[in-house]
N, C-alpha and C positions, 0 to 999 in steps of 0.2 A: 560535580565535574560533568556529568551527563547532561544536566540541564543547561549548563554554560555552553557546552559544545553544541547542543541543539539550538540554543538561542542564537549563537553566532551563525550557524548554518542557515537557519530560517530568516534571520535578519539580512543575510547576503542575498537571498532569493526574493524576499517580499519587501525589503526595506524595513526600517526601524518601526514605523507606525503600524503597518500591517503585520509585521513580525510579532509585535507585542500582542496584537489582537488574536492572532491565530496560533501562537506558540502553545497555549494550553491544549488545543485540539490536536495539532500536528505532533507535539511532543508525546502526548498520551497515546496517540495512534502508533507512533514509532515504538514506544516501550511495550505496548500491548502486543503488537505484531511480533516483536523480537522475542518476548517471553513465550508467546503462543508457539512460535516456531521452535524454540528451544525445548518446549515441553515434549517434543517428539524424541528427545534423547533419553527420556525416562525409561527405565527397564520395562519391557513388555508393552511399550507404547504402541497403540494400534491393535494390540492383540487382546487386551482386556477392555471391557466397556468403560468409557469415561477417561481412558488414558491416552487417547489419540490427541494429537496436536489440534487445537481449535481451528487453526488456519488450514488444516487438511480437510475441512468440511466446507463445502461450497456455500452453505447458508451463512456462515460467519463472514466469509470474504465478500459475498454479495451485500450483506448488511453494512459492512464497512464502506463499500463502494457507494452504496445508496446514500449513506451519511455524507460522504464527500460530494456527491452529486447535488444534494440539496444545499449544503453549505456553500458550494461554489456559486450557485445561482442566487441564493439569498445575499451573499456578499456582493455579487455583481449589482444587484438592485440597491443594496445599502450604499455602495460607493458611487454608483453612476445614475441612480434613480431610474427614470423611465428610458433614458438614453442608452441603458444597457442593452435594450432590444435592438439597437442599431447594429451591434456586432453580428447579428444573425444575417443581415442583408449586405454586409460589407465583404468584399469589394463590389460584388454585383448581386442584385436581388434574385436572379434566377437560380442561384446556388442555395437558396433557402432550404429546400428539402435535404440537400447534402449536409448543410450546417446543422440542421436539427438532428439528422441521423448521427452525425459526429458526436453530438452532445450525449446521445444515448449509448453510443459505442464505448465512450470513455469509461464509464463504470463497469461495463461488461469486460473490457480488456483488463482493467485493474483487478477485478475479482478473479477472472480466469487465470491470469498470470500468476497471482499469488497462490491460488488453490493448486494449480497444476504443478508448480515448482515444489511446493511443500509436500503434496501428495506423492509426487514422483520420487522425491528424495527419500521419504519414509518407505516407499515400496522397494526401492533399490537397497536400502540398508537392511530391510527385513529379508530380502532374498539372499543377500550376501551373508547375513548371519546364519541362514539355513545351509548355505553351501560351504562356508569356510569356518573352521573352528576359531574361537576368539584368540587362541594362542598364536595364530599366524599374523595378527595385526591388521588385517584388511578392514574388519569392522571398526577398529579404532581409528584408522585413517579416514574412513567414511564419516565417523562421528565428528572428527575435526573439520572435515569439509562441510558437514551440516551446520556447524557453528558459523562458519564463514558464509554459507548460503543463507542462513537465518538473518544475519546482519545485512547482507546485500538485499534480500527481499524486503526487509523492513525499511531500508533506506530508499529503495526504488519506489515502493508504494507511497511513502510520505513525500518523497521528492516530486513525484508526478502530481500528487495532491496539491502540494504547494505551488507548482507551476500552473495547474488548472485554476487555483484560487487567484494567483497573481494575474493570469490572463483575463479573468472575469472582472477583476477590480481595477485594471489599468486602462481600460478602453477610453475613458473620458480624459485621461491625462495627455 
């Protein structure tokens, strides 16, 4: 059911041909980020070594973003050959430095967005757990919101990744 939903989602964004090509990467990325985010719900997560959510570590989110950076540009060259470089000088050539800077800001924004949201969510839950006893239900409500946040963050990261890949592969069309 999950794979079917992801397939339909990415086919709508990338089209059927590119969707088939990039579904394994994007689907795996979505599932990895979702499970990593949900790992923060484990008891004592973040307080014991090795139990923190992987996506609450900046090195993990940067690594995922760097993968998407390279996949995006390799796909651009695969689908558009050397004419892929034309999109760096379109619509006007003097914007080339800004276009190149934009290409490097994308992975930075992907990684910091995911890291900041997951780290912040875990920090808020930890502080609420220290302030309010579990009997009052506030940490339980925050845990439910964490499930929703985990799903949204995984969706946003993979959605933006799919949009970046589609933008890199669609220039010659």
